[in-house]
N, C-alpha and C positions, 0 to 999 in steps of 0.2 A: 504493500500500499504506500509506503514512503516513496518508493521509486516512482509510482504513478503520480503521487502528490508533487514530487519534484519535477516531473515531466509535464505537469499541467500547463504552465505557460508556453512550453515549446509546442505541445500538441495544439493548443489554442492558436498560437502564432501560425502554425502549419495550415490549420483549417481555415483561418481567416485569410491567409495569403492566397490559398487556392480559390477562395470565394470572392474576395474583394481586393486583393493586392497588398503590396508591401506596407503602405501607410496604415491601413486598417489593421493589418496583422501586428504592426508595431504598437499601436494603441491597445490592441487586445492583449499583447504580452505585458505591457505596463500594468494594465488593469488586473490581469490574472495574478501578477506578482503581489500587487496591493491586496488582492483578495486572499492569497496565501498567508501573508503576514497578518492580516485582519482576522482570519479564521483561527490561527494559532493564538493570537492575542486574546480574542473573545473566549476562547476555551481555557485560557489560563495556562497554556503550554509555553515551554521555552522556545524562543526564536533564536536559532543558532546564527553564528557569525557569517556563515556562508550565505544564508538567506538574506541577511541584512546587506551584505556585499552585492548580492545579486540584485536586490531591490535598488540600491544606489546606482549601480551600473546601468540597469535597464532605464531608470529615470533619466540619467545623464545622457546616455547614448541614444536611447529611444526618443527622448525629448529633443535632442539635436536633430535626429532624423526627421521628426515631425515639424520642428520649428523651421529648419532650413530646407525641408523637402528634398533631402539628399540621403539615399539609403546607405551610403558608405559608412555612416556612423553605426547603424544597427549590424552591419556586417562585421565591424570591428569588435562589437560587444562581447561575443563568445571568447574571442582571443584575449581580451583584457581580463575578463573573468578568470579564465583558465591560468593566465600568467600570474594574476594576483594570488590565486590558490597555490600555485607552484612557489612563488616567492615567500608567501607566509610559511609554508612547510619548511622551506630551506632556511629562512632567517630565524625562525623559532628554534630550529635545531642547532644551527651553527652559532648563533650569537646569544641565545637564551637557555640552551641546553634543554629545551623542551620539545619532546616528540609529540606533535599534535595527533598523529595516527594512533599512537599508543594511548593518549589521553582520551580519545574517542572510543577506543575499542578494548581497553584493558579489562573492563568488566566482563566482557565476553571471551577474552582470550588470555591465556598465560603464556607468553613467549619469552625466550632469552633476549637480552638487550641487543645483540647483533641482528636478530631477526626483526625487531622493531625498527632499527635503523635502516635495514634494507627495504622494509615496507614503506617507511616514510620517504626515502629517496626514490623508490620506484613510483610512488604516487606523484611526487614533485616532477619527475621526469615525464610521466604520462601526461600531466596537465600542461607542461611546457610543449610537448610534442603535439598535443591536441590544439593548443593555441596556434602553433605554426601551421598545422594542417588546415585549420579553419581559414587562416589567411589565404592559403594556397587555393582552396576550393572557392572561397568567396571572390577572389580576384582573377581566377583562371577559368571558371566555369560560368554558366548562365545564372541568373538570380534564381530561377526555378530549380536548377540543380543544386544550388547552395542550400535553398530551403529544405529540399529533400534530404540532403546530407545532414543538415542540422537535426532533423528528427531521426532518420533511419541510420545514417552513417555513424553519428556520434553515439546513439543508443547501442548500436551493434558493437562498436569499438569499446565502449564502456563495459558491455557485458562480457566481451572476450577478455578484457583486462581484469575484471573481477573474477572470472573463472581461473585465469592464470594465477591470480593472487590466492585464490582458494586452494589451488594445487600446492603453492608455496607453503601456505599456512598448514595444510593437512600434514605435510612432512614434519613440521615442528610440533604439531599437536600429537602426532604418533610418537615422536621422540619423547615428548613429555609423558605420555602414557606408558612407554616402555620403561621409564625410570622409576615408576611407582611400584 
């Protein structure tokens, strides 16, 4: 359910784009992200930093797209978001000694420190690569192909990456089970 909740603005963007074009889709994505934050807030749920960052970036880049009537800003939005995620993961580990992946997942997993470090760096690398890939698709393919990539390509690549991470984690979980 969380995955679908997180995809809500992207799915709405996709549908609105197919029906009404890039500017309606941009407005729909902005509205959908506000709805996400509002829904969590009204239910008294924690709104994580990633969602706040996503809201700020969609408002800035989506707003610039609508205000200036230029879709280049909305095409840059995913890249900026991915690169911010990558930078936060790297900076928090390198300069503050805080592994954010561990902080988010330690209640579910017990891993050795080197595994947490690999996991953190792999997510940072994934987000950095996804940002670059978004730019490549956004500026070397049609707008329609980019919108398709945003929903299907990104979701597919994310799923493959998560599966690869699960294989990596399974090895460590089995090792921990063998030690008991």
